[in-house]
LOLUM-601937 format. One record per residue: residue in three letters; x negated, y, z of N, C-alpha, C, O in turn. Coordinates in steps of 0.1 Angstrom, whole numbers, plus 5000, padded with zeros to 4 digits. Atoms other than C-alpha are relative to their C-alpha. Layout:
<nodes>
ALAXYZXYZXYZXYZ ...
</nodes>
This chain:
<nodes>
UNK499549905002499850024998499350105002498450105010 UNK500949894999498650344994501250134998502350104993 UNK499349904999500150694996500150094985499250104977 UNK500049885010501450954971500450145001501050195011 UNK499649804996502051344967501050054993500950114982 UNK499049985007505251394960500550185005500550235016 UNK499949855003506051754953501450054995501950024984 UNK498749965005509551934956500350114998499750195006 UNK499649875000511152224947501549995007502349915011 UNK498649954989513952394966500250194994499450294994 UNK499249855003516152704953501350015005502149935001 UNK498650014995519252814972500850074983500350154975 UNK499049915007522152924948499950134998499750194987 UNK500049855002522053254954498850075000498950194999 UNK500849985005518453294951498950075012497850125010 UNK500349934986517753394989498749915003498449814997 UNK501350124994514453245007500949925014501949965019 UNK499850054990514653005033499950035013499050115010 UNK500249944987514353095066499049855008499349735005 UNK500650094993511652885090500749895006500449775004 UNK499450154994514052685111500649934985500849814987 UNK499250065009515652585076498849864994498949744993 UNK501350095007512052485060500149915011500749815006 UNK500150074990511552305095500949915000500549795000 UNK499350144998514552105096500449904986501149804985 UNK500250075011514052005061498749895001498949794995 UNK501150084998510951825069499749915008498949825009 UNK500150094989511951705099501149894996501049775000 UNK498950105003515051535083499449894989499749774989 UNK500750095006512751395056499049905006498849795001 UNK500950084993510251275080501049915007500549795008 UNK499050094992513351105101500949904989501649814994 UNK499250105008514950935069498849954996499149864989 UNK500850115007511450785058499449935010498949825008 UNK499850114988511050665094500749864998500449754995 UNK499150155002513750435093499849934986499749814987 UNK500650095011512850345057499049975003498849894993 UNK500950064996509750245072500249855011499649755011 UNK499550094991511450035100500449874992499849764992 UNK499550075008513649885076498949884989499049764988 UNK500850035004510949805056498649835005498149744999 UNK500650064991508949645083500949885005500349775008 UNK499650154996511649395093500549934984500849824984 UNK500150075015512049305053498849895002498949785005 UNK500950084995508449225056499749895007499149795003 UNK500250094989508449025083500549864995499849764994 UNK499550165009510548745066500849945008501449845004 UNK499150114994512348615096501249975000502150044997 UNK498850075005514948395094500950025015500350005026 UNK499449934991518048535117501049884997501849904988 UNK498950054999520248245123500249985014499550015024 UNK499550024985522448125152499049965011498750015022 UNK501250094990519447855164499050085001498150055008 UNK501349964999517048085160499750125015500650185019 UNK500149964990515348265192499750164995499150245002 UNK500649865008514648585167501650065000502750014996 UNK499249915004516748885170499550184996498350214993 UNK500149875003516949275163500850075013501950075017 UNK499649874987516649535195500050124997499050154991 UNK500049834995517249905198499950065010500650045020 UNK499649944984516650115224501150104999501850124989 UNK498849905001518950375234499050155002499650265004 UNK501149905006515750635230499950044989500549974981 UNK500949955015514150825200498249975007497749975018 UNK501749954996510350835200500250155002501250224998 UNK500349814997509151205212499050014995498049934997 UNK501449965001506751365196499250095007498550185001 UNK500549964992505451485226498949875008497949905015 UNK500750084992504151135239499049924986499349924974 UNK501050035005501150985225499649854996498949814986 UNK499850125008501850625226498749915003498649824994 UNK500750045002499250495232499749865006498549835005 UNK499650064996500050175248500449874987500049764988 UNK499650005013501550075213498549994993498049884991 UNK501249995010498450135194498649925009497449935005 UNK501250074994496149935218501049805000500549694998 UNK499350095000498749655219500349964984500549844981 UNK499550075011499549655180501250024999501749954989 UNK498749985001503049765185500649855005501649804999 UNK499450144995503549415207500450025014499650045023 UNK500050024989505249415235500249865009501149795005 UNK500150154994504749095259501449985010500950005021 UNK498650014996508349035273499849905011500549915021 UNK500850134989506548715294499650075014499550005024 UNK500949964991504848975317500750085005501750105000 UNK499549884988505749265345499650134990500350224986 UNK500249875008503649505323500550044990500650164986 UNK499449955010505249445295501650034998502350074989 UNK498749944999508549505306499750165009500450245004 UNK500849884998506849825325500550074985501550134981 UNK500049905012506249955291501050014993501250124986 UNK498449985008509749885276500750085006501350175000 UNK499449914987511150045308500050124996501050194997 UNK500649865002509350375296500550054988500850174985 UNK499849935010510150355263502150054995502550134987 UNK498849985000514150315268500549885006499849805012 UNK499450114994516850055278500549944986500850024978 UNK500150105012517349755250501750024997502550025007 UNK498950105005520549685229499849934990499149984981 UNK500150125010520849375206501150004988502350024989 UNK498949985017522349355169500649845005501849865006 UNK499550094993523349005184499949985014498849985020 UNK499950054983524348935220498649945003498149844997 UNK501550064994520948875238499850005015499450115019 UNK499850014989521148775274499050085009499250135020 UNK500849964994517948905279500050175001499850245011 UNK499949864999518449245267500750065006500450175010 UNK498949964993521649265283499850025016500450105023 UNK500950024986519549165317499050125003498850175014 UNK500849914995517149415312500550134997499950225002 UNK499449885000519149685302500850055012501050175012 UNK499250014986521149655336498950035009498950145016 UNK501250004990517949615356499350155000498850215009 UNK501549915000515849895341501150155006500550255010 UNK499549885001519150145345500350015015500650125020 UNK499749994986519450015382498750055003498850135012 UNK500949954990516150085392499750124998499250175008 UNK500149825006515950445376501250065011500950175015 UNK498749934992519250525398499450005012499350105020 UNK500250004984517850355428498950065002499050125013 UNK501249895001514350535422500550115003500250145015 UNK499549894999516250855417500450055013500050155020 UNK499449964985518250825447499450025013499850095022 UNK500650014987515750725473499150134997499050205007 UNK500949904998513350985464500550144997499750234996 UNK498649875002516251265458499750035018499250135023 UNK499949974991516751185494499349995012499750035024 UNK501350024991513551095511499849935012498849885017 UNK499950074986514950955542499649874999499049835009 UNK500450105001514350615530498849934991498750004981 UNK500750015007511350425513500050034985501250024981 UNK499950025012510650465477500049854996499349775003 UNK500250105006510950165457498449984991497850054983 UNK501150065010507849965445500050004991500949924989 UNK500150025015507349985407499549834997499849724994 UNK500850175003505049725405500449875007500649765003 UNK498650164991506949475431501149994994501549874991 UNK498850025006510149545414499749934984500349844979 UNK500350045018508849465377499449855005499949745002 UNK500850135000506549195389501349875006501449774999 UNK498550074998510149005407501049974989501449864986 UNK498950035009512449085381499149894987499849794983 UNK500650105008509648895355500449855004500649764997 UNK500050154993509948595380501449944998501549834994 UNK498850045003513648585376500749984990501849934989 UNK499550035018513848605339499749854996500349784989 UNK500850125006511648305336501149865010500749745011 UNK499250114993514748095359500949964987501050024976 UNK499150035009517147895343501650084998502350114988 UNK498949884996519948105360499450135006499450175018 UNK500649865002518348425350500850085009500450125020 UNK499349934997521548605357500250005014500350115020 UNK500150004981521648455397499150065003499350175007 UNK500749944998518548535400499550165002498850205011 UNK500349905004518348885386501350095016501050185023 UNK499249974993521548935410499850015018500150105026 UNK500850014988519848785439499050115010498950135022 UNK501049894994517149065437500950145003500650235010 UNK499149875002519649325435500549995018500550085027 UNK499850034983520749195469499550025009500050085019 UNK500449964989518349185485499250145001498650175012 UNK500549845000516949555477501150045010500850125019 UNK498749944996520349605490499949975013500250075021 UNK500050074984519849405524498850095005498950155016 UNK501049934993516449575528500350165003500050225013 UNK499549815001517749975520500949975017500550015027 UNK499049944988520749915547499249955013499649995025 UNK500550044987518449745572498950095006498550085018 UNK501049894997515750055570501350105002501150195010 UNK499549874993519050285573500949985016501150075024 UNK499250044985521050075604498550055009498750115019 UNK501049994993517350115616499850185007499750225019 UNK500249865002516950515610501550045012501450115022 UNK498849914991520650575626499949955014500450025022 UNK500250034984519850385661498850095006498850125018 UNK501349904991516550615669500650134995500250235001 UNK499349805004518650975651501249995011502149915013 UNK499149934992520351165674500650105000501650135007 UNK499149925004521151435654500850024991500549994980 UNK499050015012524351495638499850004990499849904983 UNK500249965012523551655610499149904992499649864981 UNK500750085003520951435602500349844997499949774989 UNK499250125002522851125605501150014991501849914987 UNK498850015009525351265584499150014985499750004974 UNK500750025013522651275556499549894998499449884986 UNK500050125001521750925561501149924998500949834991 UNK498450065007525450805557499950054988500249974979 UNK499549975008525551015531499049904986499349844975 UNK500450105011522750835513499949874999499449824989 UNK499250115004524050515520500949974990501049884982 UNK498650005014527250615502499450014988499949934981 UNK500850025013525250655472499149874996499149824985 UNK500250165004523450335476500949924995500949854985 UNK499250135006526450135478500650054988500849964980 UNK499550035011527850285450498949944986499449904975 UNK500850025008524850205431499749835002499649764992 UNK499850174998524649825447501049954995500849864987 UNK498750045005528249765440500450004987501249914983 UNK499850015017528349835405498849924994499249854984 UNK501150085009524849665392500349835006500149725002 UNK500150184996525549365413501449924993501449804991 UNK498750065003529349315399499349994982499649904975 UNK500249985015527649435363499249864996499449804985 UNK500850104999525149145369500649854996500149784988 UNK499450094994527448875377500249934982500350004973 UNK499750095014528048605345500850004995501049984983 UNK498449975008531548675345500750104998502050114997 UNK499549915002531349015340499250034987499050154984 UNK500749945013529349005306501349934992501449824986 UNK499250005010532449035289500250124992500950134982 UNK500049865006531949395281498650004992497650064997 UNK501350055007529249285255499950104993498750134992 UNK499749945010530349545231499250134998498850184988 UNK500349904995528949815252498449984997497750074994 UNK501550025000525249625250499449934987498249934985 UNK500250055013525449445216501050064986501750154985 UNK499249985009526749435183499950094987499350194990 UNK500949935007526249595150500950155002500150245000 UNK499549884999528549895155498950075013498450185011 UNK500849954990526549965187499050044995498750164996 UNK501449985005523349925170499950104986498950154982 UNK500049875011524150155140500350135005499850235000 UNK499549884995525650395158498550085009498450205011 UNK501349974990522050435180499349994989498450074993 UNK500750025011520250375146500150154990499250214984 UNK499949915005521850665131499850155007499350255001 UNK500049904988522150905163498450025001498250145003 UNK501049954998518450905165498949994992498749894985 UNK500849945013515751075145499049874996498649844985 UNK501450075005512850815149500349865012499749845022 UNK499250104991514850505167498849874999498049844990 UNK500850044994512950275187500649864997501449825005 UNK499550105004513649925168498949925000497849944994 UNK500950105001511949605177500949864999502049835002 UNK499750125005511749265163499849875011498749835013 UNK500450114988512048985193500549874996501549824993 UNK500250165000510748645189499749955009498549985012 UNK500750064988510448425219499650105007500450195007 UNK499849894989509248655244499050114996498250155005 UNK500649935009507448885217500850134999502050114999 UNK499049915008509149205206498850144996498150235002 UNK500649915012507449395178500750144998501950174998 UNK498949865000508149755175499650084986498650154983 UNK499949975011508749815142499650164997500350235004 UNK500749895004506750165125499050045011498650165010 UNK500849944988504550215158498850064992498150154997 UNK501049905005501950325133499750114995498650164992 UNK499749865005503750635122500150065012500050185011 UNK500149914987503950735161499550035005499550145010 UNK501350004987501050665180498850094994498250084984 UNK500749905006499150935180498550004997497850094992 UNK501450035007495750765176499949984988498849994982 UNK500150035019497050675140500250114995500350114983 UNK500149845007497351055134498750024989497750094994 UNK501249995001494651025108500650004981501749954977 UNK499650005012494851085072500149864992501149824986 UNK500150155006493750725059500949935002500849824996 UNK499050114993497050585079500850034990501450144990 UNK499149965008499050515047501550015006502550044999 UNK498250004991502450495077500050175005501050235010 UNK500349864993501050865087500950094988500450104976 UNK499549895008503751125071499350134999499050175010 UNK500849905004501851415058500850134994501550114984 UNK499249885004503351765053498550074991497850115000 UNK501149905008500451945028500250094997499250165000 UNK500049875004501652225014501550055005502349965006 UNK498749955003504752465020499750134998499150205007 UNK499949845005505052804999501350055000502050054990 UNK498949935003507752985006500550144989500750264990 UNK499249875011509053184976501249944993501949844998 UNK498850055004511653114956499549974985499050054977 UNK499950094993511652834947499149935008497949935006 UNK501050004989510352704977499449864994500149774988 UNK500250095005507752474969499249885014498649935023 UNK500250054989506852174992499349854998499949764992 UNK501150105002503951914992499749905015499249935026 UNK499950094991504351585010499149854996499349784986 UNK500550145002502251265014500449885007500449865019 UNK499050184993503850885021499849944991499349984981 UNK500050095014503950605000501649965000502449915007 UNK499050035005506550594979501049884998502249874995 UNK499750175007506750224974501449975015502549935013 UNK498849944989508750275011501350064998502350005003 UNK498749865001511450535003500349994987501550014984 UNK499250045014511850444966501649945002502650005001 UNK498550014999514750274972501350045007502450025004 UNK499149894995516450504993500150104994501250124990 UNK500049905005515650794978500449984984500650094979 UNK499750005011516450704945501550024998502050114992 UNK498949985003519950614948500750175005501650245000 UNK499549824994520250974970500250084989501350124986 UNK500749925013518551154939501749964991502750034989 UNK498850025011521250954916501250025002501949994992 UNK499249964993524051074939500450154992501550184987 UNK499949914997522851424937500350054982500850154978 UNK499849975017522851354894501549994999502150094994 UNK498350034999526751214898500550125003501050174993 UNK499449914995527851514917500150114986501050164979 UNK500349885017526151764888501049994992501950084991 UNK499550055012527351564860501550014999502150034989 UNK498549985000531051584873500350135002501450154997 UNK499949844999531051954879499950044986500750114979 UNK500249915015529452024847501249954988501450044979 UNK499050065005532151804830501050085003501650154994 UNK498749914995534951984850500050174995501050254994 UNK499949835002533852324841499950004983500250094976 UNK500249995018533052234801501649974997501950034987 UNK498749995003536752154800501050085007502250065008 UNK499149874998538052444813500550064988500150024977 UNK498949905008540152664792499150114995499050154983 UNK501049865004537652954793498749955010498650005022 UNK501050024992534352794806499050125007499150235003 UNK500949914994531652984827498649964993498049864996 UNK501550045006528453004805498749985011498049885013 UNK501049984986526353094835499749865004498649805003 UNK499950104990527552824855500149864994500049765001 UNK500750125010527152554827498949945000498849825002 UNK501150024999523752614825499649985010498549925010 UNK500450044986523252584861500549885000499849805006 UNK499950184994524552254864499649904986499749784986 UNK500850085008522952154831498249975005497449895002 UNK501849994996519452224845500149935015499149885020 UNK500050074992520852074875499849835000499149755007 UNK500050155008521451744856498749924995498249814996 UNK501750005007518251764839498949965014498049885015 UNK501149984988516351814871500549875009499649815016 UNK499750134993518051524887499449864995499049775001 UNK500350135009517151274859498650045002498149965010 UNK501449954998513751434860499449905016498849795017 UNK500350044986513551364899500149844999499149775002 UNK499850145002514751024894498949924991498449834997 UNK500850045008512450924866498650025009497849925008 UNK501149954993509751084888499549845013498449775016 UNK499950124989510550804916499649874998498849805004 UNK500050155007511150514897499249895000499449785005 UNK500950154999508250314889499349985013498249935013 UNK500550044987507650294929501249905005500849825014 UNK499150054999510750124932500149854991500149864979 UNK499450135005511649704924501350014994501749974983 UNK498849975002514849814924500450135001500350215011 UNK499549855005516250104907501350015006502149935004 UNK498349955000519350274919500349945012500850025020 UNK499350054984520350044951499049945009497849935006 UNK500650014989519149934981500549835003500049785013 UNK499350124994521149574983499349895000499449795007 UNK500950145002518749334969499450005006499449915014 UNK501049974990516149484989500049955017499149915024 UNK499550014985517749445023501349905002502149935010 UNK498450115004520849155014500049945018501149985022 UNK499650044989520749005052500850115010500450235012 UNK499249994990523449075076499450155012500050255015 UNK500449924990521249255099499550154995499550235004 UNK500349915001519949555079500850064986500350164980 UNK499249945014522349635048501050185002501250284995 UNK499549874998524249895065499050125005499150255004 UNK501149904997521350045079499350074989498850194990 UNK500649975013520050045043500650105001500150205006 UNK499349885006522850265032499850135006499750235000 UNK499949914992522650475062498850095000498950215005 UNK501249955006518950575049500250074988499750184987 UNK499949935010520150655017500950114999500850194990 UNK499549914995522750865031499550135005499850245002 UNK501149864992520051065056499350064984499550184983 UNK500749985007518151105025500750084988500050174984 UNK498849965006521151215000500650155008501150255001 UNK499849904990521751465031498950134997499150254998 UNK501349944997518151615029500350064980500750174978 UNK499949995010518251614990500950074989500750104977 UNK499050025010521551684979500950165005502150185003 UNK499549884996522052044994500250094990501250084983 UNK500249895010521052344973499049934987499249814984 UNK500350075010518852284941498749955006497750015007 UNK501550044996516152044957499649924990500449834989 UNK500850095006514051864934498949944999498050005005 UNK501350064996511151624931499250054986499850004976 UNK500249945008508951824906498849874993498449844982 UNK501250115008506151524903499249935011498849985022 UNK501050084986504351254924498949944988499149904976 UNK501350005003500651204918499549885011500049885023 UNK500250084988499050914938498450065006497750124999 UNK500849894990496551054966498649944995497549994999 
</nodes>
């Protein structure tokens, strides 16, 4: 794989210049669509068989990658999180709470446990009256729970042990305290902890895994993929979770010779606006081509409608003809980089990514389908 330099031209219909915010939004949206295409490309290239008997699944986290983070751990581990070790669980915890395409008891339990730990930690740190929860100890114990046959019961037992420990500490504080105001604060802390323990102990019960739609399924997965600019998607196989697209977000990989690194090479604020990007077109072409084609279709329909009028506007016809020609040129520029012209269906056939692929095409369509935005040239870097 190699990078190409793609040059884009953007011009408002009214001829005015773009604001700094609009230019930033354009490049950010293009980068987001590129990253999602990169994720789907990684899934496709892994060639994993997703069948009911398989231990493979696709997870997505409820958080997006953040530009302020360096993700050195992902770089060190080449994008692999070891779910069989406490340190791996902690790494995942700091990235977000897992959701799965097909219901996965492990992702469900981890989602509940991560939220339980986060709320418990926040509550005890806020009230100061009771001991802080030890992160290393909690994740060590959680890791042990997940290796039992009845992991759900063992996780529930872990929550109950935490509850008993804190209640014992609170009872001891109440016995020693004489100040009514301090006692009230202690009781208030206990009330907050009651809410956490009662809620999460019930959620972990095996009979309560009826609300699976909130933690798994196509719609839940799709919603998170669409809503995050750089969704954290992982291929889970056995006890490993491979984070797709890690090469594009780890700060250690922000170098020119990294083919996964999205480069904004030039922005020239004129009319038309000129933008040069460097990225691998083989990854985005299957999604960008149909997006550009939709722009051509809209312009062609508008042109035909104007031509059929009893008194067509010559200036509008010229403008629309230029737009049709520019869209055709844009498509021809990127077509050589795609094995499948004009569609993503042949590239991503299985049920896991078909709808997601369409959404990436829609994202590119939003980027290039506004004002007169065209691809003027493509050159190998």
